[in-house]
ZAMARGU-4260 file (C-alpha; in steps of 0.2 Angstrom, whole numbers, plus 5000, padded with zeros to 4 digits):
<rodrens>
0) 4675/4826/5045 | 4685/4823/5063 | 4690/4840/5068 | 4685/4857/5058 | 4697/4871/5062
5) 4702/4864/5079 | 4684/4860/5085 | 4676/4842/5088 | 4666/4838/5071 | 4662/4820/5075
10) 4658/4809/5090 | 4663/4791/5094 | 4649/4779/5098 | 4651/4762/5105 | 4637/4749/5106
15) 4627/4749/5122 | 4636/4734/5133 | 4652/4738/5124 | 4667/4726/5130 | 4685/4731/5135
20) 4693/4730/5118 | 4677/4740/5109 | 4682/4755/5124 | 4700/4753/5121 | 4699/4755/5102
25) 4688/4771/5105 | 4701/4778/5119 | 4714/4777/5107 | 4705/4786/5093 | 4700/4800/5105
30) 4718/4801/5113 | 4725/4801/5097 | 4715/4815/5089 | 4717/4824/5103 | 4736/4825/5103
35) 4735/4829/5084 | 4723/4845/5084 | 4719/4849/5101 | 4699/4844/5099 | 4692/4831/5111
40) 4680/4819/5103 | 4667/4813/5115 | 4664/4795/5118 | 4645/4789/5120 | 4637/4773/5119
45) 4621/4770/5108 | 4609/4757/5102 | 4615/4759/5084 | 4626/4772/5076 | 4618/4790/5074
50) 4620/4800/5058 | 4630/4809/5053 | 4647/4813/5060 | 4649/4796/5069 | 4664/4785/5071
55) 4656/4769/5074 | 4667/4756/5083 | 4661/4737/5085 | 4644/4736/5080 | 4636/4722/5077
60) 4632/4718/5059 | 4612/4722/5058 | 4619/4741/5062 | 4631/4742/5048 | 4631/4746/5031
65) 4627/4732/5018 | 4643/4734/5008 | 4652/4731/5024 | 4643/4718/5033 | 4646/4707/5017
70) 4665/4708/5019 | 4664/4702/5038 | 4663/4685/5033 | 4680/4685/5027 | 4688/4693/5044
75) 4698/4681/5055 | 4703/4683/5073 | 4711/4701/5076 | 4706/4705/5058 | 4696/4721/5055
80) 4686/4729/5040 | 4685/4749/5039 | 4672/4758/5029 | 4664/4776/5027 | 4645/4777/5023
85) 4633/4791/5022 | 4644/4803/5033 | 4648/4789/5046 | 4666/4780/5048 | 4664/4762/5053
90) 4676/4751/5060 | 4671/4731/5064 | 4682/4717/5069 | 4683/4698/5068 | 4686/4695/5085
95) 4701/4697/5097 | 4707/4715/5096 | 4701/4718/5078 | 4693/4736/5081 | 4709/4741/5090
100) 4719/4737/5075 | 4707/4744/5062 | 4709/4762/5072 | 4728/4760/5074 | 4729/4756/5054
105) 4717/4771/5051 | 4729/4784/5062 | 4744/4775/5053 | 4738/4776/5035 | 4727/4792/5034
110) 4735/4803/5047 | 4753/4799/5048 | 4754/4794/5067 | 4767/4784/5073 | 4772/4773/5089
115) 4791/4770/5086 | 4794/4763/5103 | 4787/4766/5119 | 4793/4781/5123 | 4794/4788/5105
120) 4778/4793/5096 | 4773/4805/5082 | 4755/4814/5081 | 4755/4826/5066 | 4748/4842/5070
125) 4733/4848/5060 | 4719/4859/5064 | 4707/4850/5051 | 4706/4831/5052 | 4696/4823/5038
130) 4695/4805/5031 | 4688/4803/5013 | 4678/4787/5004 | 4686/4772/5010 | 4685/4754/5012
135) 4696/4741/5018 | 4698/4724/5025 | 4715/4717/5033 | 4718/4702/5042 | 4733/4695/5051
140) 4743/4680/5040 | 4749/4674/5057 | 4738/4670/5072 | 4750/4672/5088 | 4765/4687/5084
145) 4775/4689/5099 | 4790/4699/5098 | 4798/4697/5116 | 4807/4710/5125 | 4805/4725/5138
150) 4794/4735/5123 | 4781/4722/5123 | 4778/4726/5142 | 4770/4742/5136 | 4751/4738/5132
155) 4750/4754/5122 | 4766/4748/5111 | 4758/4731/5110 | 4743/4738/5103 | 4750/4749/5089
160) 4761/4735/5084 | 4749/4723/5084 | 4757/4709/5094 | 4752/4698/5109 | 4758/4695/5126
165) 4764/4678/5133 | 4756/4681/5150 | 4738/4683/5140 | 4739/4667/5134 | 4751/4653/5143
170) 4748/4646/5161 | 4760/4659/5172 | 4774/4649/5176 | 4771/4636/5161 | 4778/4644/5146
175) 4794/4632/5144 | 4805/4620/5152 | 4790/4615/5163 | 4795/4597/5169 | 4805/4604/5184
180) 4789/4611/5189 | 4779/4597/5186 | 4789/4583/5193 | 4802/4593/5205 | 4818/4583/5210
185) 4818/4590/5225 | 4803/4583/5230 | 4804/4566/5223 | 4823/4562/5219 | 4829/4556/5235
190) 4815/4543/5239 | 4812/4538/5220 | 4828/4542/5210 | 4820/4529/5196 | 4807/4544/5192
195) 4820/4552/5183 | 4833/4551/5168 | 4847/4538/5168 | 4861/4541/5159 | 4876/4534/5158
200) 4871/4520/5171 | 4865/4532/5183 | 4850/4541/5187 | 4852/4561/5186 | 4840/4574/5191
205) 4840/4585/5173 | 4825/4577/5166 | 4811/4566/5173 | 4809/4547/5166 | 4794/4549/5154
210) 4791/4530/5152 | 4787/4529/5172 | 4769/4527/5176 | 4771/4537/5193 | 4780/4553/5184
215) 4764/4554/5172 | 4752/4552/5188 | 4764/4566/5198 | 4763/4578/5181 | 4745/4576/5179
220) 4741/4580/5197 | 4751/4595/5197 | 4743/4602/5180 | 4726/4599/5187 | 4731/4610/5203
225) 4739/4623/5191 | 4723/4624/5180 | 4712/4626/5195 | 4722/4640/5201 | 4721/4648/5183
230) 4706/4644/5176 | 4707/4657/5161 | 4722/4651/5154 | 4723/4639/5141 | 4739/4634/5134
235) 4750/4626/5147 | 4768/4620/5144 | 4772/4601/5148 | 4790/4601/5141 | 4807/4597/5143
240) 4820/4605/5155 | 4834/4617/5148 | 4849/4604/5148 | 4854/4593/5134 | 4852/4577/5145
245) 4837/4565/5142 | 4832/4547/5150 | 4841/4533/5141 | 4833/4518/5152 | 4829/4502/5142
250) 4811/4508/5141 | 4814/4525/5135 | 4828/4518/5123 | 4815/4506/5116 | 4803/4521/5113
255) 4818/4533/5105 | 4823/4518/5093 | 4807/4516/5088 | 4803/4534/5085 | 4820/4538/5078
260) 4822/4555/5090 | 4823/4558/5108 | 4805/4566/5104 | 4796/4551/5105 | 4794/4548/5123
265) 4790/4568/5123 | 4776/4568/5112 | 4769/4551/5119 | 4769/4558/5136 | 4763/4575/5131
270) 4749/4566/5120 | 4742/4556/5135 | 4741/4573/5144 | 4732/4582/5131 | 4720/4566/5131
275) 4715/4574/5149 | 4712/4591/5145 | 4703/4591/5129 | 4698/4609/5132 | 4716/4614/5134
280) 4732/4616/5122 | 4747/4606/5129 | 4763/4615/5122 | 4779/4606/5121 | 4797/4609/5114
285) 4805/4603/5099 | 4822/4609/5105 | 4840/4604/5102 | 4840/4585/5106 | 4821/4584/5104
290) 4821/4594/5088 | 4819/4580/5074 | 4801/4574/5072 | 4796/4556/5079 | 4792/4544/5064
295) 4777/4537/5071 | 4769/4546/5086 | 4757/4562/5080 | 4754/4576/5091 | 4737/4577/5096
300) 4726/4591/5089 | 4727/4601/5105 | 4746/4600/5106 | 4756/4614/5103 | 4776/4610/5096
305) 4786/4624/5099 | 4800/4622/5086 | 4816/4631/5090 | 4831/4637/5078 | 4842/4641/5092
310) 4857/4631/5082 | 4856/4641/5066 | 4867/4654/5058 | 4859/4671/5056 | 4869/4678/5041
315) 4859/4669/5028 | 4841/4666/5027 | 4835/4647/5032 | 4831/4641/5015 | 4847/4647/5008
320) 4861/4640/5019 | 4867/4625/5017 | 4871/4622/5037 | 4853/4625/5040 | 4848/4609/5031
325) 4844/4598/5045 | 4830/4611/5050 | 4823/4613/5035 | 4820/4594/5035 | 4816/4594/5055
330) 4803/4608/5049 | 4795/4599/5033 | 4793/4583/5045 | 4784/4592/5059 | 4774/4599/5047
335) 4769/4583/5041 | 4762/4577/5057 | 4756/4593/5067 | 4744/4607/5062 | 4750/4617/5077
340) 4766/4622/5076 | 4775/4637/5087 | 4791/4643/5079 | 4803/4651/5091 | 4816/4660/5082
345) 4831/4670/5090 | 4836/4686/5081 | 4849/4695/5091 | 4865/4690/5099 | 4862/4685/5117
350) 4879/4686/5124 | 4882/4705/5117 | 4866/4714/5114 | 4873/4731/5111 | 4885/4724/5096
355) 4883/4726/5079 | 4872/4711/5072 | 4869/4712/5054 | 4854/4701/5052 | 4840/4713/5046
360) 4841/4706/5029 | 4836/4688/5036 | 4820/4693/5046 | 4808/4694/5031 | 4813/4678/5020
365) 4813/4669/5037 | 4796/4671/5043 | 4790/4669/5025 | 4799/4652/5027 | 4790/4647/5041
370) 4773/4652/5036 | 4777/4645/5019 | 4779/4628/5030 | 4761/4631/5039 | 4767/4639/5053
375) 4754/4654/5060 | 4763/4655/5078 | 4778/4665/5082 | 4788/4669/5096 | 4802/4681/5090
380) 4816/4681/5104 | 4823/4699/5101 | 4824/4703/5119 | 4821/4722/5116 | 4827/4736/5127
385) 4835/4753/5128 | 4851/4753/5119 | 4853/4736/5112 | 4856/4734/5093 | 4843/4743/5082
390) 4829/4736/5095 | 4817/4748/5092 | 4819/4746/5073 | 4819/4727/5073 | 4804/4726/5085
395) 4795/4738/5073 | 4800/4726/5058 | 4796/4711/5066 | 4779/4716/5071 | 4774/4721/5053
400) 4782/4705/5046 | 4773/4695/5058 | 4755/4703/5052 | 4760/4704/5034 | 4775/4692/5028
405) 4775/4701/5012 | 4776/4718/5018 | 4787/4730/5010 | 4804/4731/5021 | 4812/4744/5012
410) 4798/4756/5014 | 4795/4752/5032 | 4813/4753/5036 | 4816/4771/5028 | 4798/4777/5035
415) 4805/4772/5054 | 4823/4777/5050 | 4817/4795/5044 | 4804/4796/5057 | 4814/4790/5072
420) 4831/4797/5069 | 4826/4812/5059 | 4838/4820/5045 | 4851/4808/5051 | 4840/4794/5046
425) 4849/4793/5029 | 4864/4790/5036 | 4859/4778/5049 | 4852/4769/5032 | 4868/4768/5025
430) 4876/4762/5040 | 4866/4748/5040 | 4869/4743/5022 | 4886/4745/5023 | 4887/4732/5038
435) 4876/4720/5028 | 4887/4723/5014 | 4902/4719/5022 | 4894/4704/5030 | 4889/4697/5012
440) 4905/4702/5005 | 4916/4693/5018 | 4905/4677/5020 | 4905/4679/5038 | 4893/4668/5048
445) 4882/4674/5065 | 4880/4666/5081 | 4869/4671/5094 | 4882/4669/5108 | 4897/4676/5098
450) 4910/4690/5103 | 4912/4704/5091 | 4929/4702/5091 | 4926/4686/5081 | 4923/4697/5067
455) 4938/4709/5068 | 4944/4701/5051 | 4927/4702/5042 | 4913/4715/5044 | 4921/4722/5059
460) 4938/4724/5051 | 4947/4740/5053 | 4943/4748/5037 | 4925/4745/5037 | 4924/4751/5056
465) 4932/4767/5049 | 4919/4767/5035 | 4905/4766/5047 | 4911/4778/5060 | 4911/4791/5046
470) 4895/4788/5043 | 4890/4790/5062 | 4898/4807/5061 | 4888/4813/5047 | 4873/4806/5056
475) 4877/4816/5073 | 4880/4833/5062 | 4865/4830/5053 | 4854/4828/5069 | 4864/4841/5079
480) 4848/4854/5077 | 4837/4841/5085 | 4840/4836/5103 | 4828/4821/5104 | 4835/4813/5086
485) 4853/4817/5091 | 4851/4807/5107 | 4844/4791/5097 | 4859/4793/5085 | 4871/4793/5100
490) 4864/4779/5107 | 4863/4769/5092 | 4882/4772/5089 | 4885/4761/5106 | 4885/4745/5097
495) 4898/4750/5085 | 4909/4758/5100 | 4907/4742/5110 | 4912/4731/5095 | 4929/4743/5094
500) 4929/4741/5113 | 4928/4722/5113 | 4940/4722/5099 | 4953/4733/5108 | 4952/4720/5122
505) 4955/4705/5111 | 4970/4714/5103 | 4976/4722/5118 | 4993/4725/5113 | 4991/4724/5094
510) 4987/4737/5082 | 4968/4740/5087 | 4972/4737/5104 | 4972/4748/5121 | 4989/4749/5123
515) 5006/4752/5113 | 5024/4746/5118 | 5039/4758/5118 | 5055/4753/5124 | 5049/4737/5132
520) 5035/4749/5142 | 5017/4747/5139 | 5005/4764/5139 | 4986/4765/5136 | 4981/4774/5119
525) 4972/4789/5124 | 4960/4787/5109 | 4954/4770/5119 | 4953/4776/5135 | 4941/4790/5129
530) 4930/4779/5120 | 4927/4768/5135 | 4923/4784/5144 | 4911/4790/5130 | 4903/4772/5130
535) 4899/4775/5147 | 4891/4792/5145 | 4882/4789/5129 | 4874/4771/5140 | 4868/4782/5155
540) 4862/4796/5144 | 4852/4783/5133 | 4846/4773/5148 | 4855/4758/5144 | 4852/4746/5158
545) 4857/4730/5150 | 4870/4724/5138 | 4869/4706/5137 | 4856/4693/5141 | 4864/4689/5158
550) 4860/4706/5164 | 4877/4714/5163 | 4874/4732/5167 | 4885/4746/5158 | 4892/4751/5175
555) 4896/4733/5178 | 4905/4733/5160 | 4913/4748/5163 | 4920/4742/5180 | 4925/4726/5171
560) 4934/4735/5157 | 4944/4746/5168 | 4951/4731/5176 | 4955/4722/5160 | 4963/4736/5154
565) 4973/4739/5170 | 4987/4727/5162 | 4996/4717/5174 | 5015/4721/5166 | 5024/4732/5177
570) 5031/4720/5191 | 5022/4706/5186 | 5035/4690/5187 | 5023/4681/5177 | 5022/4691/5162
575) 5022/4680/5147 | 5029/4665/5156 | 5024/4648/5152 | 5010/4639/5161 | 5006/4621/5159
580) 4990/4613/5165 | 4983/4595/5170 | 4971/4592/5163 | 4973/4604/5148 | 4958/4615/5147
585) 4944/4616/5132 | 4948/4620/5116 | 4931/4628/5113 | 4938/4644/5123 | 4952/4655/5119
590) 4957/4640/5107 | 4964/4631/5124 | 4979/4644/5122 | 4988/4643/5139 | 4998/4660/5136
595) 4981/4668/5140 | 4984/4666/5159 | 5000/4676/5157 | 4998/4688/5143 | 4995/4703/5156
600) 4976/4706/5152 | 4964/4701/5165 | 4947/4694/5159 | 4932/4704/5160 | 4915/4696/5161
605) 4913/4689/5144 | 4920/4670/5147 | 4922/4669/5127 | 4937/4680/5129 | 4953/4679/5138
610) 4947/4664/5149 | 4951/4647/5150 | 4938/4634/5154 | 4937/4617/5163 | 4922/4608/5165
615) 4916/4596/5179 | 4935/4592/5184 | 4947/4598/5196 | 4965/4603/5187 | 4981/4610/5191
620) 4991/4623/5184 | 5011/4626/5186 | 5019/4643/5178 | 5037/4643/5176 | 5044/4659/5181
625) 5061/4658/5173 | 5072/4660/5186 | 5071/4660/5205 | 5062/4676/5212 | 5057/4683/5229
630) 5039/4687/5228 | 5027/4696/5239 | 5011/4690/5230 | 5003/4679/5220 | 4986/4680/5212
635) 4972/4668/5200 | 4957/4675/5194 | 4942/4666/5191 | 4924/4669/5184 | 4906/4668/5188
640) 4892/4667/5174 | 4878/4657/5184 | 4867/4656/5166 | 4881/4649/5157 | 4885/4636/5170
645) 4901/4644/5176 | 4904/4644/5194 | 4920/4650/5205 | 4931/4635/5212 | 4925/4629/5230
650) 4944/4631/5233 | 4962/4635/5227 | 4978/4629/5234 | 4994/4637/5230 | 5011/4628/5232
655) 5028/4634/5227 | 5043/4624/5221 | 5063/4628/5216 | 5063/4612/5204 | 5046/4610/5198
660) 5045/4592/5206 | 5045/4595/5225 | 5031/4608/5230 | 5028/4618/5247 | 5012/4622/5249
665) 5008/4641/5254 | 4990/4641/5257 | 4972/4637/5253 | 4960/4650/5249 | 4942/4643/5250
670) 4925/4655/5245 | 4914/4658/5258 | 4899/4647/5259 | 4907/4635/5247 | 4906/4619/5260
675) 4888/4621/5258 | 4888/4622/5240 | 4882/4639/5239 | 4889/4650/5224 | 4873/4659/5221
680) 4873/4679/5216 | 4893/4679/5218 | 4903/4693/5210 | 4907/4692/5193 | 4926/4690/5195
685) 4935/4684/5209 | 4955/4685/5214 | 4960/4671/5223 | 4978/4679/5232 | 4991/4674/5243
690) 5000/4689/5252 | 5007/4679/5268 | 5023/4680/5257 | 5023/4699/5258 | 5031/4698/5277
695) 5044/4684/5272 | 5049/4686/5255 | 5064/4676/5257 | 5054/4661/5260 | 5052/4662/5241
700) 5072/4663/5238 | 5076/4651/5225 | 5058/4647/5221 | 5055/4645/5202 | 5038/4638/5200
705) 5021/4641/5206 | 5008/4628/5205 | 4988/4630/5209 | 4977/4615/5212 | 4959/4622/5208
710) 4944/4612/5215 | 4927/4616/5207 | 4910/4611/5213 | 4910/4600/5197 | 4890/4600/5196
715) 4879/4614/5198 | 4871/4615/5214 | 4852/4613/5221 | 4847/4629/5218 | 4853/4632/5200
720) 4839/4629/5186 | 4850/4615/5178 | 4856/4608/5196 | 4866/4591/5194 | 4873/4596/5176
725) 4893/4599/5176 | 4898/4615/5180 | 4913/4625/5174 | 4928/4633/5181 | 4935/4648/5172
730) 4952/4654/5175 | 4963/4668/5169 | 4978/4680/5173 | 4992/4674/5185 | 5001/4687/5193
735) 5014/4686/5204 | 5023/4701/5210
</rodrens>
């Protein structure tokens, strides 16, 4: 008996000299009992547990009942055992946070306590708290369990989810992409370009040359310095920078050919580093070009290989997906040579966190697949934050699956939905099921960087979206009497609303778009304008701060959307006029369709929608206005998205012509600071405008063509994490008035 008629009926005891973990476990139990019953159990230290009516946490074997002692040998790190004996309750751990997790398990299983998110918890009100005879032993299947995101910053949430924290494991600043820190090009490239990657006959700053002995010495010296500053950290990254380049000098190419993979030079280099630090774990990446395992090199016992799934489709389990066969081959190959694989998985749409992304059905089979291939260390890059699509549910599921991959997902999901959304949980579950059913029915694939408009004809079809909205209408009605649940339901609807907005922007003048046309004039559909306003209000009410990995805020999205739907039709002489480009844009974006530049729709923040891109080159655009006109203003819009290697151009020159052959220059507009190569922190969208003509429209008389010469940075500036790589210029709407 813990509490009898609202009064303490037990005490919590921890050993004399107890550590932080035991004290933490005791405090979680004390505070939880207080929330449930109002009774405040005392916490005291003791040489051995008293009798009776004691909750004994973290005592050594000699002070435990014999039956419990016999089970301790089976406990692994973070595992726990719980037993009642002679009127006492004993919680023992196998090290790590075992006793903390034992207390959390006790509260969840026997008293119905829940922590659904850092701000949502359930502690059922009870005047009497008692526990019958029990004996349980539980161990985590995985030794490292990380679900990345804002939620995991909360220590209470981490403990209840039984998750680890990166900063407790890895050297600060040395988690991934560490070569730039170990061998900074800013320090060494000018005097020693030979220390860096040779590609296409030229030394570049993207990666170091791993066959150079000087590079090894520099990296090791820097690592020793960092380790001395952080002596308590065990794991240190020695890993490739985040770009697609790797050295192809004769020495490195020879190793790559011997090993059959660019991972060869990396593993040989990392093994040499690991030999100098036998008491540390040296972590490296098997990522993109380095994902295939080497043929000959074997990672040293103290080398960790981070195997990444970034390229994979998310609509099918990896084991069942024909497009994932190369990853299956790679994980099998690494499993044969490495006993220390750290699996980095990606479980959200990074470009559109607040968008339907029906992948809940693949979480369990994928984790079981990883574990079946010997993986015991996991990093789930879910990037949880308020308002992100089912981020609370997804984090909750992942945490339980990392502890036990055989968890009953349906049971956990229903428990969460009913607890978090109240009476609306039933309809939220029906929405989730309908979303996944539509994905399966249409056979669509899921990419972690795609815009929702890609799925406008499959699981986000007009008919399916109508079904989803009907379910949310019922969910909101069901939660009407519960303000907290209603707020959560309203926030959960944001991804569906966002998808409707994005599809509307893509289909601007079509049946699902923002505008309708009558008699050659366009007018905004009131229901779409209301949808945008409602989205903004709900995002604010739900404390939604970001909509994407790039940090796009709801306010910035709203402002960009307002600009986007302010169509440039009336008075726009460029509307639907043909444009030619030399050279043509990349076919990867908007299918290279030049009509995007004059369709009356100004691109918003997502470069994959309504923008055309050119990589590492200058280019020319010429628009034919169809007849000579007298114009007062000319403008061209460009985009900045530093994380996606997109920068505004350095300068744009505008010229006009009557015949499309002989042009007269109107003027050049250069961005402030561009001469110094600085494009850092610029506004998302910039309009290059020429308004000099306003005072002399006659000068445009007889002019039918407008030409833009666009000069980009071509390479990323020194401040960029991938400095030296090719940069992109993205262009959208041309307006001539």
